[in-house]
C-alpha positions as CSV (number, residue, x, y, z in Angstrom):
1,X,62.5,-19.3,54.5
2,X,63.2,-19.5,50.8
3,X,66.4,-21.5,51.4
4,X,64.5,-24.0,53.5
5,X,61.9,-24.4,50.7
6,X,64.5,-24.7,48.0
7,X,66.4,-27.3,50.1
8,X,63.3,-29.3,50.6
9,X,62.6,-29.3,46.9
10,X,66.1,-30.4,46.0
11,X,65.8,-33.3,48.6
12,X,62.7,-34.5,46.9
13,X,64.1,-34.3,43.4
14,X,67.5,-35.7,44.2
15,X,66.5,-38.4,46.6
16,X,66.6,-41.9,45.1
17,X,65.7,-43.5,48.5
18,X,62.0,-42.6,48.3
19,X,59.6,-44.1,45.7
20,X,58.5,-42.3,42.6
21,X,55.0,-42.1,44.0
22,X,56.3,-40.3,47.1
23,X,58.5,-38.0,45.1
24,X,55.5,-37.0,42.9
25,X,53.3,-36.5,46.0
26,X,55.9,-34.3,47.7
27,X,56.5,-32.3,44.6
28,X,52.8,-31.4,44.3
29,X,52.2,-30.9,48.1
30,X,55.3,-28.8,48.5
31,X,54.5,-26.5,45.5
32,X,53.6,-23.0,46.6
33,X,51.6,-22.4,43.4
34,X,49.4,-24.7,41.3
35,X,51.6,-27.1,39.3
36,X,50.9,-28.8,36.0
37,X,51.7,-32.3,34.9
38,X,54.3,-31.0,32.5
39,X,56.0,-29.1,35.3
40,X,56.1,-32.2,37.5
41,X,57.6,-34.2,34.5
42,X,60.2,-31.5,34.1
43,X,61.1,-31.6,37.8
44,X,61.2,-35.4,37.9
45,X,62.5,-36.4,34.4
46,X,63.1,-40.0,35.4
47,X,59.3,-40.5,36.1
48,X,57.1,-41.3,33.2
49,X,54.0,-39.1,32.4
50,X,51.8,-42.2,32.9
51,X,53.1,-42.6,36.4
52,X,52.6,-38.9,37.2
53,X,49.0,-39.2,35.9
54,X,48.3,-42.3,38.0
55,X,49.6,-40.7,41.2
56,X,47.7,-37.4,40.5
57,X,44.5,-39.4,40.0
58,X,45.0,-41.2,43.3
59,X,45.7,-38.0,45.1
60,X,42.5,-36.4,43.7
61,X,40.5,-39.4,44.9
62,X,42.1,-39.3,48.3
63,X,41.2,-35.6,48.6
64,X,44.9,-34.5,48.9
65,X,44.8,-32.2,45.9
66,X,42.3,-30.4,43.8
67,X,42.2,-29.6,40.1
68,X,42.4,-26.1,38.7
69,X,41.5,-25.5,35.0
70,X,40.9,-27.9,32.2
71,X,42.8,-29.5,29.3
72,X,46.3,-28.2,28.7
73,X,45.7,-25.6,31.4
74,X,45.1,-28.1,34.1
75,X,47.0,-27.6,37.3
76,X,47.0,-29.2,40.7
77,X,47.3,-27.8,44.2
78,X,47.1,-29.1,47.7
79,X,43.6,-29.3,48.9
80,X,42.7,-26.5,51.2
81,X,39.8,-27.1,53.5
82,X,38.0,-23.8,54.0
């Protein structure tokens, strides 16, 4: 199980065939724990923080993710419908 998750993450990070937007979305949606913008930028160093912010904003509006925390402690996680 862990190897499958790790392989999936490496495919997202190392794939140049998919768009930056799709790579950001997959990074957030595949994260098992809440993830910060800084962590996303560290995972995807070729993507600008502005692009990460824009994609996160779109994902929030579309109801794909939810925000946890505020300010520097803000993290994002897949929206879980309870």
